[in-house]
C-alpha positions as CSV (number, residue, x, y, z in Angstrom):
1,X,-15.8,18.0,16.6
2,X,-15.7,17.5,12.8
3,X,-14.1,14.3,11.6
4,X,-11.5,16.2,9.4
5,X,-10.1,17.9,12.5
6,X,-9.5,14.6,14.4
7,X,-6.1,13.2,14.6
8,X,-5.4,9.5,13.9
9,X,-2.1,8.1,14.9
10,X,-1.2,4.7,13.4
11,X,0.2,1.8,15.5
12,X,3.7,0.5,14.8
13,X,2.3,-2.6,13.0
14,X,-0.4,-0.7,11.1
15,X,-0.8,-0.5,7.4
16,X,0.6,3.0,7.6
17,X,-2.3,5.4,7.5
18,X,-1.1,8.9,8.4
19,X,-2.3,11.7,10.6
20,X,-5.6,13.3,9.5
21,X,-6.1,17.0,10.1
22,X,-7.3,20.2,8.5
23,X,-4.5,22.8,8.3
24,X,-5.6,26.2,9.6
25,X,-5.2,29.0,7.1
26,X,-2.8,30.9,9.4
27,X,-0.5,27.9,9.5
28,X,-0.5,27.6,5.7
29,X,0.3,31.3,5.4
30,X,3.3,31.1,7.7
31,X,4.7,27.8,6.3
32,X,3.7,27.8,2.6
33,X,1.9,30.9,1.4
34,X,1.5,29.3,-2.1
35,X,-0.6,26.4,-0.7
36,X,-4.2,27.2,-1.6
37,X,-4.6,30.5,0.3
38,X,-6.8,31.9,-2.5
39,X,-8.1,28.5,-3.7
40,X,-11.7,29.5,-3.0
41,X,-11.4,32.2,-5.7
42,X,-10.3,29.8,-8.5
43,X,-13.7,28.6,-9.6
44,X,-15.5,32.0,-9.5
45,X,-12.7,33.7,-11.4
46,X,-12.5,30.8,-13.9
47,X,-16.3,30.9,-14.5
48,X,-16.0,34.6,-15.5
49,X,-13.8,33.6,-18.5
50,X,-15.4,30.2,-19.1
51,X,-19.1,30.5,-18.1
52,X,-19.9,27.1,-19.6
53,X,-17.1,25.3,-17.7
54,X,-18.0,22.0,-16.2
55,X,-16.5,21.0,-12.8
56,X,-16.4,17.3,-11.8
57,X,-15.4,16.7,-8.3
58,X,-13.7,13.5,-7.3
59,X,-13.1,13.6,-3.5
60,X,-9.8,13.6,-1.8
61,X,-10.9,15.3,1.4
62,X,-9.7,12.3,3.4
63,X,-7.8,9.9,1.2
64,X,-5.1,12.3,0.0
65,X,-4.2,13.1,3.6
66,X,-4.0,9.6,5.0
67,X,-2.4,7.7,2.2
68,X,1.2,8.7,1.9
69,X,4.6,7.1,1.4
70,X,4.3,5.0,4.6
71,X,1.0,3.5,3.4
72,X,2.3,2.7,0.0
73,X,5.5,1.2,1.3
74,X,3.6,-1.2,3.6
75,X,0.4,-1.9,1.6
76,X,0.0,-5.5,0.4
77,X,-3.1,-6.1,-1.7
78,X,-2.8,-9.8,-0.9
79,X,-3.6,-9.2,2.8
80,X,-7.3,-9.0,3.6
81,X,-6.7,-6.6,6.5
82,X,-4.9,-4.1,4.2
83,X,-7.7,-4.3,1.6
84,X,-10.3,-3.9,4.3
85,X,-8.5,-0.8,5.6
86,X,-8.4,0.8,2.2
87,X,-12.0,-0.1,1.5
88,X,-13.0,1.4,4.9
89,X,-11.1,4.7,4.1
90,X,-12.9,4.9,0.7
91,X,-16.2,4.3,2.4
92,X,-15.5,6.9,5.1
93,X,-14.5,9.5,2.6
94,X,-17.7,8.9,0.6
95,X,-20.0,9.1,3.6
96,X,-18.3,12.1,5.2
97,X,-18.2,13.9,1.8
98,X,-21.9,13.2,1.2
99,X,-22.9,14.5,4.6
100,X,-20.7,17.6,4.3
101,X,-18.4,16.7,7.1
102,X,-15.4,16.9,4.8
103,X,-15.1,18.8,1.5
104,X,-14.3,17.4,-1.9
105,X,-10.9,18.8,-2.5
106,X,-10.1,17.7,-6.1
107,X,-11.8,18.3,-9.4
108,X,-11.4,18.1,-13.1
109,X,-12.4,21.4,-14.8
110,X,-13.5,21.2,-18.5
111,X,-13.5,24.6,-20.2
112,X,-13.5,25.8,-23.7
113,X,-13.0,29.4,-24.9
114,X,-15.4,30.2,-27.7
């Protein structure tokens, strides 16, 4: 089973990391059809108009799903356990992205029309 499809449920006294899952396309279509249904087409279409565009990915395949309001309400940078949890999440995202287990979901796109 791929890591991104696993579900993590935080304990009551946890730092507030949320549930991790990959939403099936069918679920997105039924609940929010605007949410990335044609996202895979964005870069190819953009490259047609801006062939020299530069895409710089910056992760998000894990972090953006597990760090929500609950995490930020509870996180205390003075607590070593909280910092360690955050560092572990960053490390996991880096490793799983590098190995292809989860995708990079965010990018800056730099384009200029000549």
